[in-house]
Backbone and ligand atoms as CSV (ligand in chain L), in Angstrom:
chain,resi,resn,atom,element,x,y,z
A,1,MET,N,N,165.342,60.500,66.725
A,1,MET,CA,C,166.266,60.790,67.847
A,1,MET,C,C,166.303,59.605,68.794
A,2,LYS,N,N,167.489,59.047,68.996
A,2,LYS,CA,C,167.620,57.851,69.840
A,2,LYS,C,C,167.862,58.199,71.326
A,3,VAL,N,N,168.366,59.384,71.583
A,3,VAL,CA,C,168.643,59.750,72.972
A,3,VAL,C,C,167.372,60.250,73.625
A,4,GLU,N,N,166.853,59.445,74.526
A,4,GLU,CA,C,165.524,59.714,75.088
A,4,GLU,C,C,165.425,61.076,75.763
A,5,SER,N,N,166.495,61.503,76.478
A,5,SER,CA,C,166.376,62.781,77.214
A,5,SER,C,C,166.282,63.960,76.259
A,6,PHE,N,N,166.768,63.820,74.999
A,6,PHE,CA,C,166.694,64.895,74.040
A,6,PHE,C,C,165.250,65.090,73.541
A,7,THR,N,N,164.407,64.105,73.709
A,7,THR,CA,C,163.039,64.212,73.218
A,7,THR,C,C,162.098,64.858,74.252
A,8,ILE,N,N,162.630,65.082,75.469
A,8,ILE,CA,C,161.825,65.782,76.481
A,8,ILE,C,C,161.774,67.271,76.141
A,9,ASP,N,N,160.588,67.898,76.268
A,9,ASP,CA,C,160.505,69.311,75.971
A,9,ASP,C,C,161.119,70.087,77.149
A,10,HIS,N,N,162.351,70.551,76.961
A,10,HIS,CA,C,163.066,71.265,78.053
A,10,HIS,C,C,162.488,72.681,78.282
A,11,LYS,N,N,161.679,73.144,77.317
A,11,LYS,CA,C,161.108,74.513,77.498
A,11,LYS,C,C,160.089,74.587,78.620
A,12,THR,N,N,159.496,73.440,78.959
A,12,THR,CA,C,158.473,73.467,79.985
A,12,THR,C,C,158.911,72.744,81.243
A,13,LEU,N,N,160.138,72.325,81.304
A,13,LEU,CA,C,160.629,71.482,82.391
A,13,LEU,C,C,160.888,72.308,83.638
A,14,LEU,N,N,160.321,71.828,84.766
A,14,LEU,CA,C,160.546,72.518,86.049
A,14,LEU,C,C,161.393,71.639,86.954
A,15,PRO,N,N,162.052,72.264,87.941
A,15,PRO,CA,C,162.794,71.426,88.896
A,15,PRO,C,C,161.911,70.358,89.507
A,16,GLY,N,N,162.492,69.160,89.728
A,16,GLY,CA,C,161.736,68.096,90.305
A,16,GLY,C,C,162.528,66.763,90.215
A,17,ILE,N,N,161.967,65.697,90.762
A,17,ILE,CA,C,162.595,64.401,90.658
A,17,ILE,C,C,161.690,63.553,89.747
A,18,TYR,N,N,162.238,63.216,88.581
A,18,TYR,CA,C,161.429,62.574,87.562
A,18,TYR,C,C,161.943,61.136,87.272
A,19,LEU,N,N,161.016,60.202,87.231
A,19,LEU,CA,C,161.311,58.841,86.766
A,19,LEU,C,C,161.273,58.906,85.251
A,20,ARG,N,N,162.435,58.748,84.597
A,20,ARG,CA,C,162.543,58.958,83.128
A,20,ARG,C,C,162.395,57.648,82.380
A,21,LYS,N,N,162.881,56.555,82.951
A,21,LYS,CA,C,162.799,55.301,82.202
A,21,LYS,C,C,162.621,54.171,83.198
A,22,ARG,N,N,161.599,53.394,82.962
A,22,ARG,CA,C,161.326,52.258,83.831
A,22,ARG,C,C,161.725,51.012,83.078
A,23,GLY,N,N,162.970,50.616,83.211
A,23,GLY,CA,C,163.479,49.418,82.490
A,23,GLY,C,C,163.242,48.180,83.324
A,24,GLU,N,N,163.486,47.050,82.723
A,24,GLU,CA,C,163.317,45.756,83.437
A,24,GLU,C,C,164.410,45.570,84.486
A,25,THR,N,N,165.616,46.068,84.166
A,25,THR,CA,C,166.740,45.822,85.053
A,25,THR,C,C,167.249,47.065,85.764
A,26,TYR,N,N,166.697,48.237,85.370
A,26,TYR,CA,C,167.103,49.501,86.018
A,26,TYR,C,C,166.044,50.549,85.772
A,27,HIS,N,N,166.048,51.538,86.684
A,27,HIS,CA,C,165.205,52.732,86.519
A,27,HIS,C,C,166.120,53.955,86.427
A,28,THR,N,N,165.809,54.888,85.513
A,28,THR,CA,C,166.592,56.119,85.396
A,28,THR,C,C,165.784,57.297,85.899
A,29,TYR,N,N,166.366,58.067,86.775
A,29,TYR,CA,C,165.728,59.277,87.315
A,29,TYR,C,C,166.538,60.515,86.927
A,30,ASP,N,N,165.828,61.606,86.751
A,30,ASP,CA,C,166.494,62.962,86.694
A,30,ASP,C,C,166.154,63.667,87.982
A,31,ILE,N,N,167.199,64.154,88.658
A,31,ILE,CA,C,166.943,65.157,89.713
A,31,ILE,C,C,167.199,66.490,89.049
A,32,ARG,N,N,166.143,67.126,88.582
A,32,ARG,CA,C,166.296,68.383,87.864
A,32,ARG,C,C,166.319,69.474,88.945
A,33,MET,N,N,167.488,70.085,89.134
A,33,MET,CA,C,167.645,71.078,90.224
A,33,MET,C,C,167.401,72.470,89.739
A,34,PHE,N,N,167.637,72.754,88.480
A,34,PHE,CA,C,167.432,74.090,87.911
A,34,PHE,C,C,166.645,74.011,86.638
A,35,ARG,N,N,165.829,75.017,86.421
A,35,ARG,CA,C,165.045,75.133,85.201
A,35,ARG,C,C,165.991,75.290,83.992
A,36,PRO,N,N,165.773,74.576,82.894
A,36,PRO,CA,C,166.643,74.747,81.727
A,36,PRO,C,C,166.615,76.201,81.205
A,37,LEU,N,N,167.695,76.542,80.532
A,37,LEU,CA,C,167.839,77.870,79.934
A,37,LEU,C,C,166.757,78.075,78.837
A,38,SER,N,N,166.071,79.185,78.908
A,38,SER,CA,C,164.993,79.405,77.919
A,38,SER,C,C,165.431,80.348,76.812
A,39,ASP,N,N,164.670,80.343,75.715
A,39,ASP,CA,C,164.972,81.240,74.623
A,39,ASP,C,C,164.982,82.684,75.086
A,40,GLY,N,N,165.978,83.440,74.698
A,40,GLY,CA,C,166.003,84.863,75.041
A,40,GLY,C,C,166.623,85.147,76.386
A,41,GLU,N,N,166.716,84.124,77.234
A,41,GLU,CA,C,167.243,84.370,78.571
A,41,GLU,C,C,168.743,84.653,78.533
A,42,LEU,N,N,169.447,83.960,77.637
A,42,LEU,CA,C,170.891,84.086,77.593
A,42,LEU,C,C,171.335,85.541,77.354
A,43,GLU,N,N,170.674,86.202,76.403
A,43,GLU,CA,C,171.017,87.585,76.063
A,43,GLU,C,C,170.869,88.478,77.255
A,44,SER,N,N,169.752,88.354,77.961
A,44,SER,CA,C,169.512,89.266,79.074
A,44,SER,C,C,170.527,89.014,80.235
A,45,VAL,N,N,170.884,87.724,80.438
A,45,VAL,CA,C,171.824,87.425,81.507
A,45,VAL,C,C,173.230,87.871,81.118
A,46,GLU,N,N,173.617,87.655,79.870
A,46,GLU,CA,C,174.967,88.080,79.467
A,46,GLU,C,C,175.103,89.601,79.606
A,47,ALA,N,N,174.035,90.315,79.319
A,47,ALA,CA,C,174.092,91.781,79.450
A,47,ALA,C,C,174.313,92.185,80.889
A,48,ASN,N,N,173.973,91.315,81.821
A,48,ASN,CA,C,174.176,91.637,83.262
A,48,ASN,C,C,175.390,90.947,83.837
A,49,GLY,N,N,176.311,90.487,82.966
A,49,GLY,CA,C,177.562,89.942,83.450
A,49,GLY,C,C,177.630,88.436,83.588
A,50,GLY,N,N,176.641,87.720,83.113
A,50,GLY,CA,C,176.692,86.255,83.160
A,50,GLY,C,C,175.951,85.665,84.336
A,51,PHE,N,N,176.077,84.360,84.499
A,51,PHE,CA,C,175.366,83.620,85.542
A,51,PHE,C,C,176.230,83.517,86.817
A,52,PRO,N,N,175.742,84.016,87.955
A,52,PRO,CA,C,176.474,83.789,89.161
A,52,PRO,C,C,176.464,82.265,89.504
A,53,ASP,N,N,177.534,81.766,90.053
A,53,ASP,CA,C,177.605,80.331,90.409
A,53,ASP,C,C,176.446,79.904,91.292
A,54,ASN,N,N,175.842,78.809,90.925
A,54,ASN,CA,C,174.776,78.145,91.725
A,54,ASN,C,C,173.507,78.970,91.879
A,55,GLU,N,N,173.414,80.089,91.143
A,55,GLU,CA,C,172.140,80.834,91.197
A,55,GLU,C,C,171.228,80.333,90.071
A,56,ARG,N,N,171.814,80.108,88.933
A,56,ARG,CA,C,170.970,79.687,87.774
A,56,ARG,C,C,171.277,78.277,87.309
A,57,PHE,N,N,172.546,77.855,87.514
A,57,PHE,CA,C,173.019,76.499,87.218
A,57,PHE,C,C,174.008,76.087,88.296
A,58,LEU,N,N,174.288,74.790,88.411
A,58,LEU,CA,C,175.359,74.359,89.294
A,58,LEU,C,C,176.676,74.863,88.752
A,59,SER,N,N,177.568,75.279,89.635
A,59,SER,CA,C,178.951,75.498,89.205
A,59,SER,C,C,179.594,74.112,89.078
A,60,PRO,N,N,180.602,73.979,88.212
A,60,PRO,CA,C,181.218,72.642,88.090
A,60,PRO,C,C,181.825,72.124,89.396
A,61,LYS,N,N,182.403,72.997,90.189
A,61,LYS,CA,C,182.934,72.536,91.484
A,61,LYS,C,C,181.823,72.053,92.427
A,62,THR,N,N,180.713,72.803,92.429
A,62,THR,CA,C,179.619,72.384,93.281
A,62,THR,C,C,179.051,71.042,92.792
A,63,ALA,N,N,178.921,70.848,91.507
A,63,ALA,CA,C,178.449,69.563,90.999
A,63,ALA,C,C,179.354,68.425,91.449
A,64,HIS,N,N,180.644,68.675,91.421
A,64,HIS,CA,C,181.606,67.605,91.846
A,64,HIS,C,C,181.426,67.335,93.324
A,65,THR,N,N,181.316,68.340,94.147
A,65,THR,CA,C,181.143,68.123,95.588
A,65,THR,C,C,179.831,67.423,95.874
A,66,LEU,N,N,178.746,67.803,95.202
A,66,LEU,CA,C,177.483,67.114,95.378
A,66,LEU,C,C,177.587,65.668,94.953
A,67,GLU,N,N,178.357,65.416,93.932
A,67,GLU,CA,C,178.531,64.015,93.461
A,67,GLU,C,C,179.136,63.171,94.581
A,68,HIS,N,N,180.183,63.697,95.231
A,68,HIS,CA,C,180.778,62.943,96.342
A,68,HIS,C,C,179.809,62.772,97.496
A,69,LEU,N,N,179.137,63.832,97.887
A,69,LEU,CA,C,178.278,63.785,99.069
A,69,LEU,C,C,177.031,62.931,98.840
A,70,LEU,N,N,176.430,63.064,97.672
A,70,LEU,CA,C,175.243,62.243,97.333
A,70,LEU,C,C,175.613,60.770,97.310
A,71,ALA,N,N,176.713,60.450,96.631
A,71,ALA,CA,C,177.134,59.030,96.512
A,71,ALA,C,C,177.423,58.468,97.910
A,72,PHE,N,N,178.188,59.208,98.691
A,72,PHE,CA,C,178.574,58.702,100.034
A,72,PHE,C,C,177.358,58.474,100.897
A,73,HIS,N,N,176.485,59.471,100.980
A,73,HIS,CA,C,175.382,59.367,101.954
A,73,HIS,C,C,174.302,58.381,101.442
A,74,LEU,N,N,174.043,58.316,100.162
A,74,LEU,CA,C,173.089,57.339,99.673
A,74,LEU,C,C,173.633,55.935,99.825
A,75,ARG,N,N,174.870,55.717,99.424
A,75,ARG,CA,C,175.429,54.357,99.420
A,75,ARG,C,C,175.807,53.908,100.830
A,76,ASP,N,N,176.487,54.753,101.613
A,76,ASP,CA,C,177.026,54.344,102.910
A,76,ASP,C,C,176.100,54.685,104.050
A,77,THR,N,N,175.785,55.981,104.212
A,77,THR,CA,C,174.997,56.389,105.379
A,77,THR,C,C,173.617,55.761,105.343
A,78,LEU,N,N,172.969,55.768,104.221
A,78,LEU,CA,C,171.602,55.197,104.131
A,78,LEU,C,C,171.597,53.737,103.619
A,79,ASN,N,N,172.813,53.216,103.355
A,79,ASN,CA,C,172.955,51.821,103.036
A,79,ASN,C,C,172.181,51.395,101.768
A,80,LEU,N,N,172.169,52.247,100.747
A,80,LEU,CA,C,171.431,51.945,99.503
A,80,LEU,C,C,172.401,51.442,98.404
A,81,ASP,N,N,173.613,51.060,98.788
A,81,ASP,CA,C,174.617,50.713,97.751
A,81,ASP,C,C,174.102,49.640,96.779
A,82,SER,N,N,173.432,48.665,97.280
A,82,SER,CA,C,173.017,47.541,96.397
A,82,SER,C,C,171.896,47.969,95.448
A,83,SER,N,N,171.183,49.045,95.775
A,83,SER,CA,C,170.098,49.527,94.850
A,83,SER,C,C,170.525,50.652,93.949
A,84,LEU,N,N,171.694,51.196,94.235
A,84,LEU,CA,C,172.114,52.381,93.494
A,84,LEU,C,C,173.169,51.985,92.444
A,85,ILE,N,N,172.798,52.069,91.190
A,85,ILE,CA,C,173.718,51.680,90.117
A,85,ILE,C,C,174.650,52.816,89.754
A,86,TYR,N,N,174.097,54.057,89.674
A,86,TYR,CA,C,174.931,55.147,89.254
A,86,TYR,C,C,174.287,56.463,89.738
A,87,ILE,N,N,175.138,57.425,90.083
A,87,ILE,CA,C,174.679,58.814,90.333
A,87,ILE,C,C,175.760,59.730,89.817
A,88,GLY,N,N,175.365,60.732,89.020
A,88,GLY,CA,C,176.369,61.656,88.492
A,88,GLY,C,C,175.685,62.878,87.918
A,89,PRO,N,N,176.469,63.993,87.803
A,89,PRO,CA,C,175.878,65.258,87.355
A,89,PRO,C,C,175.547,65.230,85.820
A,90,MET,N,N,174.533,65.967,85.464
A,90,MET,CA,C,174.209,66.229,84.040
A,90,MET,C,C,175.275,67.202,83.455
A,91,GLY,N,N,175.695,66.982,82.273
A,91,GLY,CA,C,176.667,67.870,81.642
A,91,GLY,C,C,176.171,69.303,81.533
A,92,CYS,N,N,174.854,69.504,81.430
A,92,CYS,CA,C,174.309,70.859,81.334
A,92,CYS,C,C,174.258,71.573,82.676
A,93,LEU,N,N,174.597,70.844,83.757
A,93,LEU,CA,C,174.657,71.379,85.107
A,93,LEU,C,C,173.317,71.928,85.599
A,94,THR,N,N,172.237,71.291,85.147
A,94,THR,CA,C,170.902,71.601,85.742
A,94,THR,C,C,170.450,70.504,86.706
A,95,GLY,N,N,171.278,69.476,86.911
A,95,GLY,CA,C,170.819,68.447,87.826
A,95,GLY,C,C,171.690,67.213,87.764
A,96,PHE,N,N,171.156,66.094,88.241
A,96,PHE,CA,C,171.853,64.828,88.348
A,96,PHE,C,C,171.045,63.702,87.720
A,97,TYR,N,N,171.734,62.686,87.231
A,97,TYR,CA,C,171.085,61.434,86.869
A,97,TYR,C,C,171.297,60.418,87.973
A,98,ILE,N,N,170.264,59.648,88.233
A,98,ILE,CA,C,170.393,58.522,89.160
A,98,ILE,C,C,169.828,57.301,88.490
A,99,ILE,N,N,170.583,56.220,88.498
A,99,ILE,CA,C,170.114,54.926,87.988
A,99,ILE,C,C,170.032,53.970,89.159
A,100,THR,N,N,168.856,53.396,89.338
A,100,THR,CA,C,168.650,52.469,90.469
A,100,THR,C,C,168.218,51.106,89.959
A,101,SER,N,N,168.280,50.140,90.872
A,101,SER,CA,C,167.657,48.849,90.561
A,101,SER,C,C,166.124,49.044,90.610
A,102,PRO,N,N,165.365,48.253,89.878
A,102,PRO,CA,C,163.910,48.437,89.861
A,102,PRO,C,C,163.260,48.188,91.217
A,103,GLU,N,N,163.984,47.463,92.084
A,103,GLU,CA,C,163.392,47.112,93.388
A,103,GLU,C,C,163.286,48.325,94.330
A,104,LEU,N,N,164.070,49.353,94.064
A,104,LEU,CA,C,164.011,50.551,94.939
A,104,LEU,C,C,162.773,51.352,94.596
A,105,PRO,N,N,161.797,51.454,95.530
A,105,PRO,CA,C,160.613,52.241,95.215
A,105,PRO,C,C,160.916,53.731,95.041
A,106,ARG,N,N,160.176,54.389,94.166
A,106,ARG,CA,C,160.401,55.814,93.901
A,106,ARG,C,C,160.285,56.594,95.198
A,107,GLN,N,N,159.251,56.310,95.991
A,107,GLN,CA,C,159.068,57.069,97.229
A,107,GLN,C,C,160.241,56.956,98.167
A,108,LYS,N,N,160.852,55.756,98.219
A,108,LYS,CA,C,162.004,55.536,99.060
A,108,LYS,C,C,163.171,56.379,98.579
A,109,LEU,N,N,163.348,56.464,97.276
A,109,LEU,CA,C,164.440,57.283,96.721
A,109,LEU,C,C,164.227,58.739,97.055
A,110,VAL,N,N,162.998,59.213,96.875
A,110,VAL,CA,C,162.711,60.634,97.167
A,110,VAL,C,C,162.939,60.945,98.615
A,111,GLU,N,N,162.470,60.058,99.531
A,111,GLU,CA,C,162.687,60.300,100.941
A,111,GLU,C,C,164.181,60.272,101.304
A,112,SER,N,N,164.898,59.366,100.653
A,112,SER,CA,C,166.347,59.265,100.921
A,112,SER,C,C,167.066,60.529,100.446
A,113,LEU,N,N,166.685,61.067,99.291
A,113,LEU,CA,C,167.299,62.261,98.800
A,113,LEU,C,C,167.019,63.447,99.731
A,114,LYS,N,N,165.823,63.492,100.258
A,114,LYS,CA,C,165.499,64.604,101.175
A,114,LYS,C,C,166.408,64.494,102.446
A,115,LEU,N,N,166.575,63.265,102.940
A,115,LEU,CA,C,167.448,63.095,104.082
A,115,LEU,C,C,168.887,63.497,103.777
A,116,VAL,N,N,169.345,63.111,102.581
A,116,VAL,CA,C,170.769,63.344,102.226
A,116,VAL,C,C,170.997,64.846,102.012
A,117,PHE,N,N,170.035,65.555,101.381
A,117,PHE,CA,C,170.233,67.005,101.219
A,117,PHE,C,C,170.330,67.665,102.568
A,118,GLY,N,N,169.566,67.154,103.552
A,118,GLY,CA,C,169.672,67.679,104.923
A,118,GLY,C,C,171.051,67.419,105.503
A,119,MET,N,N,171.576,66.214,105.251
A,119,MET,CA,C,172.936,65.907,105.738
A,119,MET,C,C,173.990,66.779,105.101
A,120,ILE,N,N,173.797,67.058,103.806
A,120,ILE,CA,C,174.789,67.906,103.124
A,120,ILE,C,C,174.776,69.301,103.701
A,121,CYS,N,N,173.626,69.826,104.122
A,121,CYS,CA,C,173.565,71.153,104.733
A,121,CYS,C,C,174.426,71.235,105.992
A,122,GLU,N,N,174.621,70.076,106.674
A,122,GLU,CA,C,175.385,70.023,107.905
A,122,GLU,C,C,176.801,69.512,107.700
A,123,ALA,N,N,177.196,69.241,106.439
A,123,ALA,CA,C,178.490,68.579,106.189
A,123,ALA,C,C,179.662,69.455,106.620
A,124,LYS,N,N,180.633,68.796,107.234
A,124,LYS,CA,C,181.860,69.496,107.665
A,124,LYS,C,C,183.040,69.209,106.685
A,125,ASN,N,N,182.910,68.109,105.965
A,125,ASN,CA,C,183.972,67.777,105.020
A,125,ASN,C,C,183.390,67.013,103.827
A,126,ILE,N,N,184.242,66.758,102.832
A,126,ILE,CA,C,183.822,66.097,101.605
A,126,ILE,C,C,184.415,64.702,101.607
A,127,PRO,N,N,183.547,63.682,101.572
A,127,PRO,CA,C,184.046,62.317,101.564
A,127,PRO,C,C,184.903,62.025,100.354
A,128,ALA,N,N,185.961,61.271,100.545
A,128,ALA,CA,C,186.839,60.790,99.455
A,128,ALA,C,C,187.489,61.914,98.637
A,129,ALA,N,N,187.629,63.058,99.283
A,129,ALA,CA,C,188.323,64.182,98.564
A,129,ALA,C,C,189.803,64.118,98.887
A,130,THR,N,N,190.439,63.068,98.455
A,130,THR,CA,C,191.882,62.876,98.610
A,130,THR,C,C,192.487,62.471,97.281
A,131,SER,N,N,193.805,62.616,97.162
A,131,SER,CA,C,194.468,62.268,95.903
A,131,SER,C,C,194.306,60.788,95.562
A,132,GLY,N,N,194.185,59.944,96.608
A,132,GLY,CA,C,194.056,58.515,96.368
A,132,GLY,C,C,192.673,58.067,95.943
A,133,GLU,N,N,191.663,58.944,96.179
A,133,GLU,CA,C,190.264,58.512,95.973
A,133,GLU,C,C,189.515,59.268,94.894
A,134,CYS,N,N,190.105,60.344,94.352
A,134,CYS,CA,C,189.408,61.212,93.437
A,134,CYS,C,C,190.336,61.722,92.373
A,135,GLY,N,N,189.789,61.980,91.164
A,135,GLY,CA,C,190.582,62.449,90.051
A,135,GLY,C,C,191.091,63.870,90.218
A,136,ASN,N,N,190.327,64.672,91.010
A,136,ASN,CA,C,190.704,66.086,91.172
A,136,ASN,C,C,190.135,66.586,92.496
A,137,TYR,N,N,190.797,66.154,93.611
A,137,TYR,CA,C,190.269,66.439,94.931
A,137,TYR,C,C,190.262,67.918,95.270
A,138,ALA,N,N,191.078,68.727,94.557
A,138,ALA,CA,C,191.117,70.160,94.821
A,138,ALA,C,C,189.950,70.931,94.218
A,139,PHE,N,N,189.243,70.254,93.321
A,139,PHE,CA,C,188.145,70.892,92.556
A,139,PHE,C,C,186.820,70.662,93.273
A,140,ASN,N,N,186.597,71.449,94.325
A,140,ASN,CA,C,185.392,71.243,95.141
A,140,ASN,C,C,184.909,72.551,95.691
A,141,ASP,N,N,183.618,72.572,96.054
A,141,ASP,CA,C,182.999,73.765,96.711
A,141,ASP,C,C,181.956,73.280,97.729
A,142,LEU,N,N,182.415,73.082,98.960
A,142,LEU,CA,C,181.508,72.571,99.985
A,142,LEU,C,C,180.399,73.614,100.327
A,143,GLU,N,N,180.763,74.876,100.407
A,143,GLU,CA,C,179.762,75.903,100.724
A,143,GLU,C,C,178.718,75.995,99.625
A,144,GLY,N,N,179.131,75.867,98.400
A,144,GLY,CA,C,178.208,75.843,97.245
A,144,GLY,C,C,177.258,74.676,97.352
A,145,ALA,N,N,177.782,73.478,97.675
A,145,ALA,CA,C,176.957,72.259,97.790
A,145,ALA,C,C,175.943,72.449,98.923
A,146,LYS,N,N,176.338,73.073,99.977
A,146,LYS,CA,C,175.420,73.299,101.085
A,146,LYS,C,C,174.317,74.294,100.730
A,147,SER,N,N,174.680,75.368,100.023
A,147,SER,CA,C,173.655,76.368,99.694
A,147,SER,C,C,172.678,75.822,98.686
A,148,VAL,N,N,173.166,75.051,97.706
A,148,VAL,CA,C,172.248,74.432,96.709
A,148,VAL,C,C,171.340,73.435,97.440
A,149,SER,N,N,171.862,72.631,98.330
A,149,SER,CA,C,171.057,71.636,99.037
A,149,SER,C,C,169.986,72.294,99.870
A,150,LYS,N,N,170.332,73.388,100.531
A,150,LYS,CA,C,169.371,74.120,101.337
A,150,LYS,C,C,168.201,74.574,100.473
A,151,ARG,N,N,168.527,75.115,99.280
A,151,ARG,CA,C,167.504,75.573,98.396
A,151,ARG,C,C,166.606,74.433,97.868
A,152,LEU,N,N,167.273,73.296,97.567
A,152,LEU,CA,C,166.532,72.156,97.065
A,152,LEU,C,C,165.550,71.611,98.109
A,153,LEU,N,N,165.947,71.643,99.374
A,153,LEU,CA,C,165.051,71.184,100.419
A,153,LEU,C,C,163.785,72.082,100.469
A,154,GLU,N,N,163.941,73.326,100.120
A,154,GLU,CA,C,162.793,74.253,100.114
A,154,GLU,C,C,161.944,74.137,98.877
A,155,THR,N,N,162.554,73.662,97.774
A,155,THR,CA,C,161.800,73.727,96.483
A,155,THR,C,C,161.452,72.379,95.896
A,156,LEU,N,N,162.213,71.278,96.211
A,156,LEU,CA,C,161.994,70.011,95.509
A,156,LEU,C,C,161.025,69.102,96.182
A,157,PHE,N,N,160.820,69.245,97.493
A,157,PHE,CA,C,160.061,68.243,98.242
A,157,PHE,C,C,158.758,68.808,98.811
L,1,ZN,ZN,ZN,185.877,63.432,92.831
């Protein structure tokens, strides 16, 4: 298996901020916000009507809003643009990937994320949520992003 993240045992993975790859030119982190789906869990949840948004996984709209807010506050508000190569949601909606330059210390990233989740809890609007700046500016959930951020502040740090 060539895809490194597929070799991680997702059955024992807990929410957290993980340094996944320490490359020469970049570092890859997982911000795992939700525990992966476990064997047998799907059947019990489906019997109860499915997963409520943002209770067990990010809703797609919340992931999009978090993408805007995390990128804006990390790059602009905290001025980490030159160290931040990429930030975006995982397709499985259990968290985000962050790719940084190797010069950014892990502790600095963790402290910055804590600050940014605090800022998101207070957010009044979504940066760059306009037709000129985003592929689908109507596809957002600010209240969802705030409630997930509040929970992450209580559980991730
Ligand atoms: Zn967008």
